[in-house]
PAMAR-715838 format. One line per 5 residues: number of its first residue (from 1); their letters; for each residue x, y, z of N, C-alpha, C. Coordinates in steps of 0.2 Angstrom, whole numbers. Atoms other than C-alpha are relative to their C-alpha. Layout:
# PAMAR-715838
NUM) A) X:Y:Z:X:Y:Z:X:Y:Z; ... .
This chain:
# PAMAR-715838
1) XXXXX) 4:-6:-2:-1:0:1:5:6:0; -3:-6:0:6:18:-4:0:3:5; -1:1:-9:13:26:11:-5:6:-3; 6:-4:0:-2:40:4:-4:-2:6; 7:1:-4:-13:30:15:0:-1:9 .
6) XXXXX) -2:-1:-7:-4:33:31:-3:7:2; 4:-7:-1:-17:47:36:-1:4:8; -1:-3:-5:-16:58:49:-8:3:2; 7:-2:-3:-33:60:60:-1:4:2; 2:-6:-4:-30:70:73:7:3:5 .
11) XXXXX) -7:-2:-5:-14:80:79:-2:1:9; 1:2:-7:-22:79:95:3:-6:4; -1:8:0:-21:62:97:8:-1:-2; -8:2:0:0:62:95:2:-3:-8; -1:1:5:-3:63:77:1:-5:-5 .
16) XXXXX) 2:7:1:-13:45:75:1:0:-10; 1:0:5:-9:40:58:-5:-7:-4; 6:4:2:-21:30:47:2:-8:-1; -1:7:-2:-11:14:49:3:-1:6; -1:1:-8:-10:14:68:-7:-3:1 .
21) XXXXX) 7:4:-2:-30:11:67:0:-9:-2; 2:9:1:-25:-9:60:1:-3:9; 2:2:-6:-24:-9:79:-8:-2:3; 7:1:1:-43:-10:79:0:-6:-4; -1:5:5:-42:-24:68:2:-6:3 .
26) XXXXX) -5:4:-1:-28:-34:72:-2:-4:9; -1:1:-6:-32:-34:92:-5:-7:2; 5:8:1:-39:-51:97:-3:1:8; 0:-3:-5:-49:-45:111:-9:0:-2; 10:1:5:-70:-46:110:-3:5:6 .
31) XXXXX) 4:-8:-4:-82:-32:120:-4:-5:8; 2:0:-9:-90:-32:139:-6:-6:-5; 7:4:1:-104:-45:141:-5:2:-3; 8:-2:0:-121:-42:133:-5:0:4; 1:-3:-3:-132:-33:139:-9:-3:-2 .
36) XXXXX) 5:3:2:-151:-38:139:-6:4:-2; 6:-7:3:-160:-24:130:3:3:-7; -2:-1:6:-159:-15:113:3:6:-1; -3:-6:-3:-155:2:122:2:1:6; -3:0:-7:-147:7:136:0:11:3 .
41) XXXXX) -1:-5:-3:-148:23:147:4:1:6; -6:0:-6:-134:29:159:-1:6:2; -3:-5:-4:-133:42:171:3:3:6; -4:2:-6:-120:36:183:-2:4:7; 4:-3:-8:-132:40:200:2:-7:3 .
46) XXXXX) 1:6:-4:-132:30:215:-5:-5:1; -5:7:-3:-133:16:221:1:-6:-7; -2:4:6:-131:9:203:8:2:-2; -5:-2:2:-115:17:201:3:3:9; -4:-3:-8:-101:23:217:6:3:-1 .
51) XXXXX) -5:-5:3:-88:34:215:5:-5:-1; -5:3:4:-72:28:209:0:-2:-5; 0:4:9:-66:19:193:-5:-4:-3; 7:2:3:-80:15:182:2:-7:-2; -1:8:4:-72:-2:176:-3:-4:4 .
56) XXXXX) 4:6:-2:-83:-17:182:-6:2:3; 5:-3:-2:-96:-5:185:-5:1:-6; 8:2:5:-114:-12:175:4:1:-6; -2:5:4:-104:-21:163:5:6:-5; -6:-3:3:-90:-6:159:5:-2:2 .
61) XXXXX) -5:3:0:-74:-12:156:6:2:-8; -4:0:6:-60:-13:143:-2:-7:-2; 3:7:4:-61:-28:131:-1:-6:4; 0:7:-4:-69:-44:137:-4:-6:-4; -6:2:-2:-64:-60:134:6:4:-5 .
66) XXXXX) -1:3:-6:-50:-59:140:-3:2:5; 1:-6:-8:-55:-48:155:5:4:1; -5:-5:0:-44:-34:149:-4:6:5; 2:-8:-3:-47:-19:162:0:6:-3; -2:-7:0:-47:-3:161:5:2:1 .
71) XXXXX) -6:-1:-2:-30:4:160:-1:5:9; 2:-5:-7:-30:10:181:4:7:-1; -3:-8:1:-17:24:174:-4:7:-5; 5:-5:3:-32:32:164:-3:5:5; 4:-3:-4:-37:46:174:-7:0:-1 .
76) XXXXX) 8:0:2:-55:43:174:-5:-3:9; 3:-1:-5:-68:41:190:-7:2:-2; 7:-2:0:-86:42:194:-1:5:6; -1:-3:-6:-88:57:205:-6:3:4; 5:-3:-2:-99:66:216:0:8:-2 .
81) XXXXX) 1:-7:4:-104:84:208:0:4:5; -3:-6:-4:-99:100:216:-1:6:-7; -1:-5:7:-105:115:204:-2:-3:-6; 1:4:6:-109:103:190:-8:3:-2; 5:0:2:-123:106:179:-8:-2:4 .
86) XXXXX) 6:6:-2:-142:102:187:-1:-7:-1; 3:5:4:-145:91:175:4:-5:2; -6:4:0:-130:80:179:-1:-5:5; 6:4:-7:-140:76:196:9:0:4; -5:0:-9:-127:69:213:6:-3:-4 .
91) XXXXX) -9:3:2:-114:60:200:0:1:-7; -3:1:8:-105:60:184:6:-3:-1; -5:4:1:-93:51:175:9:6:-3; -6:-5:2:-74:62:173:4:-5:-1; -5:2:2:-62:57:163:4:5:-3 .
96) XXXXX) -3:-5:5:-48:68:155:9:-5:-3; -5:4:4:-31:65:146:5:2:3; -8:2:-2:-17:65:157:4:-4:0; -4:4:4:-13:51:153:-2:-4:-8; 4:2:7:-14:45:136:4:-7:-3 .
101) XXXXX) -4:6:3:-8:29:124:-4:0:-5; 2:3:4:-10:21:108:-6:-6:0; 3:9:1:-20:4:112:-9:3:0; 5:1:2:-37:1:110:-5:-4:6; 2:5:-3:-41:-13:122:-1:2:8 .
106) XXXXX) 0:-1:-6:-37:-6:138:-5:8:1; 4:-7:-2:-48:12:136:-8:-1:1; 6:2:-1:-66:11:142:-6:0:-6; 6:-1:4:-81:5:132:-5:-1:4; 6:1:-2:-98:6:138:-3:-8:-1 .
111) XXXXX) 2:8:2:-110:-10:139:-3:0:-5; 3:2:7:-116:-17:124:-7:-3:0; 7:3:2:-133:-19:117:-2:-7:-3; 1:5:3:-141:-34:114:0:-2:-8; 1:0:6:-145:-31:95:8:6:-4 .
116) XXXXX) -4:-5:6:-130:-23:82:-2:1:-2; 0:-5:5:-131:-10:71:6:-1:-6; -4:0:5:-125:-11:54:-1:-2:-6; 3:1:8:-124:-15:36:-1:-7:1; 2:7:0:-130:-32:31:6:-4:0 .
121) XXXXX) -7:6:-1:-113:-41:26:5:4:5; -4:-2:-6:-104:-29:41:4:-5:2; -5:4:-5:-91:-39:51:0:3:6; 0:-1:-6:-96:-43:69:7:-3:3; -6:4:-1:-79:-52:70:6:0:-3 .
126) XXXXX) -7:-2:3:-62:-55:65:2:-8:-2; 0:9:1:-63:-74:62:1:-4:4; -2:5:-7:-57:-80:80:-5:3:5; 5:-2:-4:-70:-70:88:-4:5:-2; 6:-4:3:-86:-62:88:-2:4:3 .
131) XXXXX) -1:-6:-6:-87:-45:96:-7:3:0; 7:-3:-2:-107:-40:95:-3:-6:-5; 3:7:5:-121:-51:87:-7:3:1; 7:1:-1:-142:-52:91:-2:2:-8; 6:0:5:-155:-47:77:4:7:-2 .
136) XXXXX) -3:-8:2:-145:-34:67:-2:8:-4; 5:-5:3:-152:-17:64:5:4:-6; -4:-3:5:-147:-4:51:2:8:4; -1:-11:-1:-148:15:61:2:-4:8; -3:0:-6:-140:17:77:0:9:4 .
141) XXXXX) 0:-7:-2:-140:33:88:3:-1:6; -4:-1:-7:-129:39:104:-2:8:1; 2:-7:-2:-133:56:113:4:-1:7; -3:0:-9:-123:61:130:1:8:0; -2:-7:-1:-119:77:139:8:0:3 .
146) XXXXX) -6:-1:0:-106:85:141:6:6:4; -4:-7:-2:-95:99:151:7:0:4; -9:-1:-3:-77:106:158:-2:-2:7; -2:2:-5:-75:96:172:6:5:5; -7:-6:-3:-62:113:178:-5:6:-4 .
151) XXXXX) 4:-6:3:-76:126:174:4:5:2; 0:-7:-2:-70:140:185:8:0:-3; -9:0:3:-50:136:176:-1:5:-7; 1:-5:7:-46:146:160:0:-3:-6; -1:4:6:-46:132:148:6:-3:-2 .
156) XXXXX) -10:3:3:-31:123:138:1:3:-6; -3:-2:5:-21:128:124:-3:-5:-5; 2:5:7:-30:118:110:3:4:-9; -2:-3:7:-20:128:95:3:-7:-1; -2:5:4:-12:118:83:8:-2:3 .
161) XXXXX) -8:-1:-4:5:123:94:-1:-3:7; 1:0:-7:-3:119:111:0:-7:1; -3:6:-2:5:107:122:-6:-2:6; 3:2:-6:-8:107:136:-9:-1:-1; 7:1:2:-26:103:128:-3:-3:2 .
166) XXXXX) 3:5:-2:-37:94:136:-8:-2:-4; 4:2:6:-45:83:124:-3:-8:1; 2:9:0:-57:66:125:-3:-2:-9; 5:4:7:-65:56:108:-3:-6:3; 4:5:-1:-76:44:108:-4:0:-6 .
171) XXXXX) 2:1:9:-85:34:93:-5:-10:2; 3:4:-2:-99:22:93:5:-9:-5; -6:6:1:-88:4:91:-6:-8:0; 3:7:-2:-91:-16:92:2:-4:5; -2:4:-7:-81:-19:106:5:-2:0 .
176) XXXXX) -7:0:1:-64:-22:99:6:9:-2; -5:-6:2:-58:-2:95:-1:-1:-9; 1:0:8:-64:-5:75:-7:6:1; 6:-6:0:-74:13:77:-1:2:-7; 7:-1:5:-87:17:65:-1:7:-2 .
181) XXXXX) -1:-8:0:-85:37:67:5:4:7; -6:-4:-2:-78:49:77:-1:8:3; 0:-9:-1:-81:64:89:6:1:5; -3:-2:-5:-68:74:98:-3:6:3; 2:-5:-3:-71:85:112:6:3:2 .
186) XXXXX) -5:-5:-4:-58:101:118:-3:4:4; 2:-6:-6:-57:112:133:3:6:-3; -4:-4:2:-50:127:125:-2:7:5; -1:-10:-4:-47:146:131:-6:2:-2; 6:-5:4:-60:152:119:-8:-4:1 .
191) XXXXX) 6:2:-1:-73:139:125:0:-7:-2; 0:4:1:-79:121:122:-1:-2:-7; 3:0:5:-77:113:105:-1:-7:-3; 3:6:2:-83:99:95:2:-3:-7; -2:2:9:-75:90:78:-3:-8:0 .
196) XXXXX) 2:4:4:-80:76:69:3:-2:-8; -4:-1:4:-72:66:58:-2:-7:-5; 3:6:1:-78:52:45:6:-1:-6; -6:2:4:-67:43:29:-5:2:-7; 2:-2:6:-70:50:12:4:-2:-5 .
201) XXXXX) -3:2:6:-67:39:-3:-3:6:-6; 2:-2:6:-65:51:-17:1:-3:-8; 0:6:7:-66:47:-37:8:4:-2; 5:5:3:-59:37:-43:0:-4:8; 3:3:-5:-68:27:-31:3:-10:1 .
206) XXXXX) -2:8:-1:-63:8:-24:-6:-3:-3; 5:4:0:-72:-5:-30:2:-8:-3; -1:6:0:-73:-24:-31:0:-3:-6; -2:1:5:-67:-34:-42:9:-5:1; -6:2:-3:-47:-36:-36:5:5:3 .
211) XXXXX) -1:-6:-4:-35:-27:-26:3:6:-5; 0:-5:4:-32:-16:-41:-5:5:-1; 5:-2:2:-49:-12:-43:-2:4:9; 2:-4:-4:-50:-7:-25:5:3:3; -4:-5:-3:-36:1:-21:0:6:0 .
216) XXXXX) 0:-8:0:-41:19:-27:-7:0:5; 3:0:-6:-52:17:-11:5:3:4; -3:-1:-5:-38:20:-2:10:3:-2; -6:-6:3:-28:33:-11:2:6:3; -4:-3:-3:-18:46:-11:-6:8:1 .
221) XXXXX) 5:-4:-1:-35:57:-13:-4:-2:6; 6:3:-6:-44:47:1:4:3:7; -1:-4:-8:-43:54:20:-4:-1:5; 4:-3:-7:-51:55:36:1:8:-1; 0:-8:2:-58:73:34:-5:2:7 .
226) XXXXX) 2:-4:-8:-61:83:51:-4:6:-1; 5:-5:1:-76:96:52:1:0:8; 2:-6:-8:-77:109:69:-8:0:0; 8:-1:1:-95:106:71:-2:5:4; 1:-2:-6:-95:117:88:6:4:1 .
231) XXXXX) -3:-4:-3:-85:129:95:-3:6:5; 2:-7:-5:-86:144:110:-4:-3:5; 5:-2:-4:-96:135:119:1:1:7; -2:-3:-8:-99:140:138:4:-7:3; -5:4:-4:-87:129:148:-4:0:7 .
236) XXXXX) 2:0:-5:-98:130:163:-7:-4:-1; 6:1:3:-115:125:154:1:-8:-2; -1:7:3:-120:106:150:-3:3:-7; 0:2:6:-120:102:133:-1:-8:-3; 0:7:2:-125:88:121:1:-3:-6 .
241) XXXXX) -3:2:10:-118:78:104:-5:-5:1; 2:7:1:-129:66:96:3:-2:-5; -1:3:6:-124:55:81:-7:-6:-1; 5:7:3:-139:46:71:2:-3:-8; -3:4:4:-131:34:61:-5:-5:-5 .
246) XXXXX) 3:3:3:-139:26:45:4:-4:-4; -5:5:6:-130:10:36:-1:-2:-4; 1:2:6:-134:7:19:4:-5:-3; -5:2:4:-128:-8:11:5:3:-5; -5:-3:6:-115:-4:-2:6:5:1 .
251) XXXXX) -7:-4:-2:-99:9:-3:-3:6:0; 0:-8:0:-101:28:1:-4:2:0; 7:-3:-2:-117:28:7:-3:1:7; 4:-2:-6:-120:28:24:0:6:3; 3:-5:1:-127:43:31:0:0:10 .
256) XXXXX) -1:-2:-6:-122:51:49:-1:6:1; 4:-9:-2:-132:68:57:3:-1:7; -6:-1:-7:-120:76:71:-7:6:1; 3:-7:-4:-130:86:83:3:2:5; -4:-3:-7:-123:99:96:-6:4:1 .
261) XXXXX) 5:-4:-5:-135:105:109:-7:0:-5; 4:1:4:-151:98:98:0:3:-5; 0:-4:7:-147:108:81:5:-5:-4; -6:4:6:-141:97:66:8:6:-1; -7:-4:3:-123:103:64:4:-1:-6 .
266) XXXXX) -5:1:6:-115:95:49:-5:-9:-1; 2:5:3:-120:79:40:7:-3:-5; -5:2:0:-107:66:35:0:-7:-1; 0:8:-1:-102:46:34:4:-3:3; -2:3:-6:-95:33:43:9:-1:-2 .
271) XXXXX) -7:3:3:-78:25:41:-1:-9:-3; -2:7:5:-83:11:30:3:-2:-6; -5:1:5:-73:13:17:6:0:0; -7:3:-1:-58:13:26:0:-5:1; -2:11:-1:-62:-6:32:0:-3:-7 .
276) XXXXX) 0:4:9:-69:-8:13:6:-1:-3; -6:-4:7:-54:-2:4:7:0:3; -8:-2:0:-37:0:14:2:-7:4; -2:5:-3:-26:-13:18:0:-4:6; -1:2:-5:-21:-11:32:-5:0:8 .
281) XXXXX) 7:2:-4:-40:-12:40:-3:-7:0; 3:6:0:-41:-29:33:-3:1:-8; 4:-3:9:-48:-22:16:3:0:-4; -6:-3:7:-41:-18:-1:0:-6:-5; -5:7:4:-42:-37:-6:-6:-1:-8 .
286) XXXXX) 2:0:6:-56:-33:-20:-7:-4:-1; 4:6:-2:-68:-47:-13:-5:2:5; 3:-3:-4:-84:-44:-5:-3:-4:4; -1:3:-4:-82:-57:7:5:3:4; -4:-4:-4:-68:-48:14:1:7:0 .
291) XXXXX) -2:-7:2:-70:-29:8:-7:4:6; 6:-3:-4:-84:-24:22:0:5:6; -1:-7:-6:-88:-11:35:-1:-4:7; 2:3:-6:-92:-15:55:-6:1:3; 7:-2:-4:-105:-17:66:1:5:7 .
296) XXXXX) -1:-2:-7:-108:-7:83:-5:-1:4; 4:-1:-5:-116:-8:99:2:2:7; -1:-3:-6:-109:1:111:6:5:-1; -4:-4:2:-98:15:114:9:0:3; -7:1:-1:-77:18:115:2:7:2 .
301) XXXXX) -2:-8:-4:-70:34:127:9:-2:0; -5:1:1:-53:36:120:5:7:4; -4:-5:-2:-38:45:126:7:-1:-1; -2:1:4:-26:43:114:7:6:-2; -4:-5:-1:-10:50:111:8:-3:1 .
306) XXXXX) -6:1:-4:10:49:118:-1:-6:7; 1:6:-5:13:33:129:1:5:6; 1:-3:-9:11:40:148:-5:6:2; 3:-9:-3:8:57:157:2:4:-3; -3:-6:3:9:67:143:-4:6:2 .
311) XXXXX) -1:-3:-1:-2:78:150:-3:1:9; -1:-1:-7:1:80:169:-7:5:3; 5:-5:-1:-9:97:170:-7:-1:2; 7:4:1:-26:89:166:-1:-6:7; 4:5:-7:-26:76:180:-4:2:6 .
316) XXXXX) 6:-6:-5:-42:80:190:-5:3:-1; 5:-5:4:-50:89:176:-3:-4:-6; 3:5:7:-55:84:160:-6:2:-2; 7:-1:3:-73:82:154:-3:-2:6; 4:5:-6:-89:75:166:-4:-1:-6 .
321) XXXXX) 4:0:3:-99:67:156:-7:-5:3; 5:2:-3:-118:61:158:-4:-1:-4; 5:2:4:-134:55:152:1:-2:-7; -2:3:8:-127:44:139:-6:-3:-2; 7:4:2:-141:36:128:1:-3:-7 .
326) XXXXX) -1:1:7:-139:25:113:-4:-7:0; 4:6:2:-150:12:104:2:-3:-7; 1:3:8:-151:1:89:-5:-2:-3; 6:1:3:-166:0:76:0:-1:-7; 3:2:8:-172:-7:60:-6:8:-4 .
331) XXXXX) 3:-4:4:-175:10:49:0:7:6; -2:-5:-4:-169:26:55:-5:5:3; 7:-7:-1:-180:40:66:1:5:-5; 2:-4:6:-187:53:56:-3:4:4; 6:-6:-3:-194:69:62:1:6:-2 .
336) XXXXX) 0:-6:4:-199:85:58:-3:7:4; 0:-5:-6:-200:102:68:-1:6:-6; 2:-7:4:-209:121:62:-3:1:6; 2:-8:-5:-212:138:71:2:3:-3; -1:-5:3:-215:151:60:-5:4:-2 .
341) XXXXX) 4:-2:2:-226:162:53:-1:3:-8; 2:0:5:-235:164:36:-5:2:-3; 6:-1:1:-247:170:25:-4:-5:-5; 5:2:4:-261:161:16:-1:1:-7; 0:-1:10:-262:159:-3:-8:2:-2 .
346) XXXXX) 8:-4:4:-283:166:-4:2:6:2; 1:-8:-1:-282:181:5:6:4:3; -7:-2:-5:-264:184:14:0:2:7; 1:-1:-7:-272:185:29:8:-4:3; -7:2:-2:-256:182:42:-2:-6:7 .
351) XXXXX) 0:4:-2:-254:166:51:7:-3:5; -7:6:-4:-243:154:64:-2:-6:2; 0:8:-2:-241:137:62:7:-3:5; -4:4:-5:-232:125:74:-1:-8:0; 1:6:0:-227:108:74:6:-6:3 .
356) XXXXX) -5:5:-1:-217:92:80:0:-8:0; 1:7:3:-215:74:76:7:-2:1; -5:2:4:-202:63:78:-1:-8:3; 1:7:-1:-203:44:76:1:-5:3; -3:4:-4:-193:38:89:-3:0:8 .
361) XXXXX) 0:0:-5:-202:45:103:-8:-4:1; 6:3:-2:-217:38:113:-8:7:-3; 6:-7:1:-228:56:111:0:0:-10; 0:-1:7:-234:56:92:0:6:-4; 1:-4:5:-232:72:90:-5:5:2 .
366) XXXXX) 3:-5:0:-240:91:90:-1:3:-6; 2:-4:6:-248:102:79:-3:7:4; 4:-7:-2:-254:122:84:0:4:-8; -1:-6:4:-260:136:73:-6:6:-1; 5:-8:-3:-266:154:75:0:2:-7 .
371) XXXXX) 2:-5:7:-275:164:61:-1:7:6; 0:-4:-4:-268:179:68:-7:7:-2; 3:-5:1:-283:192:59:-7:-3:5; 4:2:-2:-297:181:65:-1:-1:7; -2:2:-7:-290:176:81:-3:-9:3 .
376) XXXXX) 0:7:-3:-294:158:80:4:-6:1; -6:5:-1:-284:143:86:-2:-7:-1; -2:6:1:-280:126:83:7:-4:3; -3:4:-4:-273:113:94:1:-7:0; 1:8:2:-270:95:91:1:-3:7 .
381) XXXXX) 0:4:-7:-275:83:105:1:-7:0; -4:7:1:-269:65:99:0:-1:-10; -6:2:8:-258:61:82:-3:-6:-2; -1:8:1:-265:45:74:4:-3:-4; -4:2:4:-252:45:61:4:4:-2 .
386) XXXXX) -4:-6:4:-238:54:52:4:-5:-5; -2:0:8:-229:51:35:4:3:-3; -7:-5:4:-213:55:28:1:-1:-9; -1:2:7:-211:56:10:6:5:-3; -7:-5:2:-195:62:0:-1:4:-8 .
391) XXXXX) -3:-1:6:-190:70:-17:7:3:-1; -5:-3:2:-175:76:-24:2:6:2; -1:-9:-2:-176:95:-17:-4:1:6; 4:-2:-4:-188:93:-2:-2:-5:4; 3:6:-5:-196:82:13:-7:3:0 .
396) XXXXX) 7:0:-2:-214:80:17:-2:-2:9; 5:3:-6:-224:76:34:-6:4:-3; 7:-1:-1:-241:73:35:0:-3:5; 4:5:-3:-249:69:49:-8:4:1; 7:1:0:-266:65:53:-3:-1:8 .
401) XXXXX) 3:4:-6:-276:64:69:-8:8:3; 6:-3:-2:-290:74:80:2:8:4; -2:-7:-5:-289:92:90:-7:4:1; 4:-6:-2:-299:107:96:2:7:-4; -3:-5:4:-301:122:85:-6:5:3 .
406) XXXXX) 2:-4:-6:-307:137:96:-7:-4:6; 5:6:-5:-313:122:108:-4:-3:-2; 6:7:2:-323:110:98:4:-4:-4; -1:5:4:-319:94:91:3:0:-5; 1:1:7:-313:92:74:7:-5:-2 .
411) XXXXX) -3:6:3:-302:80:62:5:4:-3; -5:-4:2:-284:88:57:4:-5:-7; -5:4:7:-273:83:40:6:6:0; -3:-4:-1:-258:94:44:5:-2:-9; -6:1:5:-245:95:27:6:5:3 .
416) XXXXX) -4:-5:-1:-229:103:30:7:-3:-7; -3:1:5:-214:104:17:5:5:3; -4:-4:-1:-196:109:19:1:-3:-7; -5:0:7:-188:113:2:8:3:3; -5:-3:0:-173:117:10:4:5:0 .
421) XXXXX) -3:-5:4:-161:130:3:-4:4:-5; 3:-1:4:-171:131:-11:-6:5:-3; 8:-6:-1:-189:142:-6:-2:-3:7; 2:0:-8:-197:144:9:-4:-6:2; 4:8:-1:-206:130:17:-8:2:0 .
426) XXXXX) 6:-1:3:-224:128:14:-5:-5:7; 6:3:-6:-238:124:31:-7:0:-3; 6:4:-1:-254:115:28:-3:-1:2; 5:3:-4:-268:114:39:-6:-1:-3; 6:1:2:-286:105:35:-4:-2:4 .
431) XXXXX) 6:1:-4:-301:105:46:-6:-3:-2; 6:4:5:-315:93:44:-5:5:3; 5:-5:-1:-326:108:52:-1:5:-7; -1:-4:6:-321:117:34:5:3:1; -6:-3:1:-307:126:40:4:-2:-4 .
436) XXXXX) -3:0:3:-292:125:30:5:7:-3; -5:-7:2:-275:137:25:6:-3:-2; -4:1:2:-261:135:16:6:6:-2; -3:-3:1:-247:145:16:10:-1:-2; -6:0:0:-227:149:11:4:4:9 .
441) XXXXX) -3:-3:-5:-216:155:26:4:4:-1; -3:-8:1:-211:174:28:5:-1:6; -4:-2:-4:-203:171:43:2:-8:7; 2:7:-7:-198:155:57:4:-6:-5; -2:7:4:-191:137:50:-5:-6:1 .
446) XXXX) 2:9:0:-197:120:44:4:-4:-2; -5:4:2:-184:106:45:-4:-9:2; 2:8:2:-190:89:40:5:-5:-1; -6:2:1:-176:76:42:-3:-7:1 .
């Protein structure tokens, strides 16, 4: 393989080269014992968690078997919160990069889901061990809250030449370090920062057939691409990161949506084509049996870099992690949110519309509409169905249910259209009492995903 395939992923992680990632593939370890649910929600509160190392608490640990513990030199522990955001409760998990290494097996892994997620042919083992299992799903979501564990300090120097930077990375994983995505947090002087990395196979693309046809997928034009998705975040407040991943069979088509504090910041892809086309990952043979992506069922938290106490000034500091939730499912969650003013297409009356729906929430959503000229008000009381449709340029959400129009019961149909950046969104509401309105937004937003 050409030397061009030794790609830099993160300067903050000791100029980690792509070739170094082979450790994720060759490590002869497996994930922590399978849990009994398809979702996991962890808030690190007592009595389930006690202060001290998280190792061996409720399924946390290094890779197992062979029952590798979390490296005791890593600066991590469950701590009693003092001055932390209220949403973090009485306890949180604190971890810093005071000690770093280039390993994977002794880094902290979260408990595994019963059902893994990944493409149909994604690998959940290395031919010797099976790292994840259950009924394979094609969607994985994870969200966690974080803040600085040193909020009264000044932050650290995370400039390209900074030597004190406090950082932490995390990724969806099958349990052996074969990461399928990547987030890095940094506690900079100017505020908290969030970075996302994906692997991009640019033209000429890798393809099945032979090592020669696979090689263009790991050529000089291909690389891990890093995007800063948030910066300047308040170091004293709680923030959230969410990854929503759709695993789509075939190369170059997985979708990763990155949210920070509830707002979509970036849409990218996974590391599928690194595993598919790069020989150091076990791919690049040109055969479909060997050249496949990886499954995920848990999270790995890493403090990678040079071996040893590389950032002693950060010991006892770092980040607080809390309210960690993740799940696998068949079919991605879809959602729609709208809140804005519009004029109807009949008499130019002024209206305000508002709606919300998330296919993964138990609550089926809500719809409200106000006719600013007549004073009439509608609000839903029950949503019976919600349907998403898409074309090349727009996304549409149709919600059907019942509600109250000026206090009287009616059935409703709401249709919202997200035209992206091409045109204003469109809101339509039809009620069984004869009221109907359609109009384009003049301010506000309609977002359908």
